[in-house]
C-alpha positions in Angstrom: 101.3 74.9 70.8 99.3 74.7 73.9 100.4 75.7 77.4 98.8 74.8 80.7 99.3 77.2 83.5 98.8 75.4 86.7 98.3 76.2 90.5 98.3 74.0 93.6 96.3 75.7 96.3 96.3 75.0 99.8 93.3 75.2 101.4 93.1 78.5 104.0 92.4 81.9 103.5 95.6 83.6 103.0 96.5 81.2 100.3 93.4 81.9 98.3 94.0 85.6 98.7 97.5 85.4 97.5 96.1 83.2 94.4 93.7 86.0 93.8 96.6 88.5 93.4 98.6 86.1 91.4 96.1 85.0 88.9 95.0 88.6 88.2 98.6 89.7 87.4 99.1 86.6 85.3 96.1 87.4 83.1 96.8 91.0 82.9 100.7 90.6 82.4 100.9 87.6 80.2 97.9 85.7 79.3 96.3 88.9 77.5 99.2 89.1 75.4 99.8 85.6 74.2 99.0 84.4 70.9 99.3 80.5 71.4 96.4 78.4 73.0 96.3 78.0 76.7 94.3 77.0 79.9 94.7 77.3 83.7 94.5 74.3 85.7 94.0 74.7 89.5 94.5 71.9 91.8 92.8 72.6 95.4 91.8 70.7 98.5 88.3 72.6 98.7 86.2 75.1 97.5 87.9 78.6 96.6 86.9 81.6 98.7 84.4 83.9 97.5 86.7 86.5 96.0 88.6 83.6 94.0 85.3 82.2 92.7 84.4 85.7 91.5 87.8 86.1 89.8 87.6 82.5 88.2 84.2 83.2 86.9 85.0 86.6 85.5 88.1 85.3 83.6 85.9 82.2 82.3 83.1 84.3 81.1 84.6 87.7 80.3 88.1 86.7 79.3 86.8 83.3 77.6 89.8 81.5 79.5 89.2 77.7 80.0 89.9 77.0 83.6 89.6 73.8 85.2 89.4 73.3 88.9 90.3 69.8 90.3 89.6 69.0 93.7 92.2 66.5 95.2 93.4 65.0 98.4 97.1 65.5 98.0 98.1 62.5 100.1 96.1 60.2 97.7 97.1 62.0 94.6 100.7 61.3 95.1 100.0 57.9 96.5 101.5 58.3 99.9 100.7 55.2 101.8 102.2 55.8 105.0 103.2 58.5 107.7 106.7 59.8 108.2 108.7 61.3 111.0 108.7 65.1 111.5 111.7 66.8 109.9 113.0 70.2 111.5 112.9 73.2 109.2 116.4 74.0 107.5 116.6 77.3 108.7 114.3 77.6 112.1 115.0 74.2 114.1 112.1 74.7 116.3 109.7 74.5 113.3 109.0 71.4 111.3 108.4 70.6 107.8 104.7 69.5 107.5 103.9 66.2 105.7 101.7 68.3 103.2 104.9 70.1 102.0 106.7 66.8 101.1 103.5 65.6 99.4 103.6 68.9 97.4 107.4 68.2 96.6 106.6 64.7 95.3 103.5 66.1 93.2 105.8 68.6 91.5 108.7 66.1 90.9 106.7 63.7 89.0 102.9 63.0 89.8 101.3 66.3 88.4 102.8 65.7 84.8 100.5 62.7 84.2 97.3 64.1 85.2 94.8 63.6 82.1 94.0 67.4 82.0 97.4 67.7 80.5 97.1 65.3 77.7 96.2 67.9 74.9 99.0 70.3 76.2 102.5 70.7 75.1 103.9 72.5 77.9 103.3 72.8 81.6 104.1 76.1 83.5 103.9 76.0 87.3 103.2 79.0 89.3 102.7 79.1 93.1 99.8 81.1 94.8 102.5 83.7 95.6 104.0 83.9 92.3 103.5 87.6 91.1 104.5 89.0 87.7 105.0 92.7 88.3 106.4 93.7 84.9 106.4 91.8 81.6 108.3 92.9 78.5 107.3 91.8 74.9 110.6 89.8 74.7 109.3 87.5 77.6 106.0 87.1 76.0 107.7 86.2 72.6 109.5 83.5 74.1 106.6 81.9 75.7 104.8 82.0 72.4 107.6 80.4 70.7 108.7 77.9 73.0 111.1 75.2 71.5 112.8 73.5 74.6 112.3 70.9 77.1 112.8 73.1 80.1 112.8 76.9 80.8 113.6 79.0 83.9 114.0 82.6 84.5 117.3 84.4 84.2 119.2 84.8 87.5 117.2 82.3 89.5 119.7 79.3 89.5 121.0 79.4 93.0 122.5 77.1 95.7 120.3 75.0 97.8 120.6 74.7 101.6 122.6 71.7 102.4 120.3 70.8 105.3 117.7 69.7 102.6 120.0 67.7 100.4 121.5 65.0 102.6 122.4 61.8 100.8 120.9 63.4 97.3 124.2 63.3 95.6 124.9 59.8 96.8 121.5 58.8 95.5 122.2 59.9 92.0 125.6 58.4 91.9 124.1 55.1 92.9 121.6 55.4 90.1 124.3 56.4 87.6 126.4 53.4 88.7 123.5 51.0 88.2 122.3 52.5 85.0 125.7 53.0 82.9 124.1 51.5 79.6 121.8 54.6 79.6 122.7 57.7 77.9 123.8 59.9 80.7 125.9 62.9 80.9 129.6 61.8 80.5 130.5 64.3 83.5 127.9 62.5 85.8 130.5 62.1 88.6 131.0 65.8 88.6 127.3 66.4 88.8 126.8 64.1 91.5 129.8 65.7 93.5 128.2 69.0 93.0 124.8 67.6 94.2 126.6 66.6 97.4 129.0 69.4 97.9 127.3 72.6 96.7 123.8 71.5 95.5 121.8 73.9 93.1 118.3 74.6 92.1 116.3 76.5 89.7 114.4 78.7 92.1 111.4 80.7 91.3 108.5 78.4 91.7 107.9 79.4 88.1 109.0 76.8 85.5 108.2 75.7 81.9 108.1 72.1 81.3 107.7 70.2 78.1 105.3 67.3 78.7 106.7 65.2 76.1 109.9 65.2 77.8 109.0 65.1 81.2 106.8 62.2 80.5 109.5 60.1 78.6 111.4 57.3 79.9 114.9 59.0 80.9 113.2 61.4 83.1 111.0 59.0 84.8 113.7 56.3 85.4 115.4 58.6 87.4 112.5 60.3 89.1 111.4 56.8 90.1 114.6 55.7 91.4 114.8 59.1 93.7 111.1 58.6 94.9 111.9 55.1 95.8 114.6 56.0 98.3 112.1 58.1 100.1 114.3 61.0 100.3 111.7 63.4 99.7 109.9 62.6 103.0 112.9 61.5 105.1 115.2 64.3 104.1 113.0 66.8 102.5 114.5 66.5 99.3 112.6 69.3 97.0 111.2 69.1 93.6 113.5 72.2 92.4 116.8 70.2 93.4 115.3 67.1 91.7 114.4 68.8 88.6 117.6 70.7 88.4 119.8 67.5 88.5 117.6 65.2 86.3 118.0 68.2 83.7 121.9 67.9 84.1 122.2 64.2 83.7 120.0 63.7 80.7 121.6 66.4 78.6 118.2 68.5 78.6 117.5 71.4 76.1 117.2 74.3 78.4 116.2 77.8 77.7 116.8 80.8 79.9 113.9 83.4 79.9 114.3 86.9 80.4 112.3 90.2 80.2 110.2 90.2 83.4 110.2 91.6 87.1 109.0 88.6 89.0 108.5 88.2 92.7 108.4 85.0 94.5 109.5 85.4 98.4 112.5 87.4 96.8 112.5 89.7 93.6 114.1 88.4 90.1 114.8 91.0 87.5 115.6 89.6 84.2 115.1 92.8 82.2 117.9 95.0 80.8 121.1 95.5 82.9 120.3 99.3 83.4 116.6 98.6 84.2 117.9 96.1 86.7 120.3 98.5 88.3 117.7 101.3 88.6 115.0 99.0 90.0 117.8 97.7 92.6 118.7 101.1 93.9 115.2 102.2 94.1 114.3 99.0 96.0 117.1 99.3 98.4 116.2 102.9 99.1 112.4 102.2 99.4 112.3 98.6 100.7 108.7 98.4 99.1 109.3 95.5 96.8 110.0 93.2 99.8 106.9 93.9 101.5 104.1 91.2 101.5 101.4 93.4 99.8 103.4 95.3 97.4 102.1 93.6 94.2 98.7 94.7 95.3 99.5 98.5 94.4 101.9 100.4 92.5 102.3 104.0 93.0 103.5 106.5 90.3 107.1 106.4 91.6 107.0 102.6 91.5 106.0 102.6 88.0 108.6 105.1 87.1 111.5 103.9 88.8 110.8 100.1 88.4 109.9 100.6 84.8 106.5 99.1 85.0 104.9 99.5 81.5 101.8 97.6 81.6 
């Protein structure tokens, strides 16, 4: 089995600095402990900054990790051939959702899975540049070493999506199901489409495990093609997380829930033991450290003790 860990890096200094911390923690907490084959695929729109170049070269030369840097123009990569109107941000109407963000949603909804650099891999694991693994237990590593599912996500990260960015999505799914009744879909597709309309959900962590054979197959891509052709990603800001969530529901996907890590992406997600989660939660409320932007850069002795950081 081979896993490809992948990043999409926006071309600015802050994003590259976040990437530096993320890939450092990825190697320390996870890659150094895997016994399966793996590589790292980095999509970027320009050259890494100096520190990122040094880290990448160190990992390649000293840790013997195969790292592929692929410079792309995101608009061309996802084959967007026209411009779209601006969309207000879901929570701050004075801000706009940039077109590049919507290109990114299409990238992760379908485009990236057909990259030739993935042809010899079995699984694709997505990380964002601000994805930080703070503590990883043996159980989590064992689960990655023995993947046998179509899709996997971290425990406690399925949550409700903002209805402001799901307008028309449930109706889109329902129309697809009505047009494709001969295809094997979940028999409860009406309830699934209703949920997508009334209380839409997502797998949220910006960390996901995707079996490439599954995501490249006909059932997944028939639905993805239909969704993309409606232009809802660009006109209504439908996110890739919501698209993936509901495709997995409609085509009866073999899903695995991963646990055994303390992970940070915007918020923090603790999938370790119940007692450990309770202690960490109390400590975080008292100190508020875990929610600071640079917490993942340095852990004090008290952090290590009360958060149970073992490695």
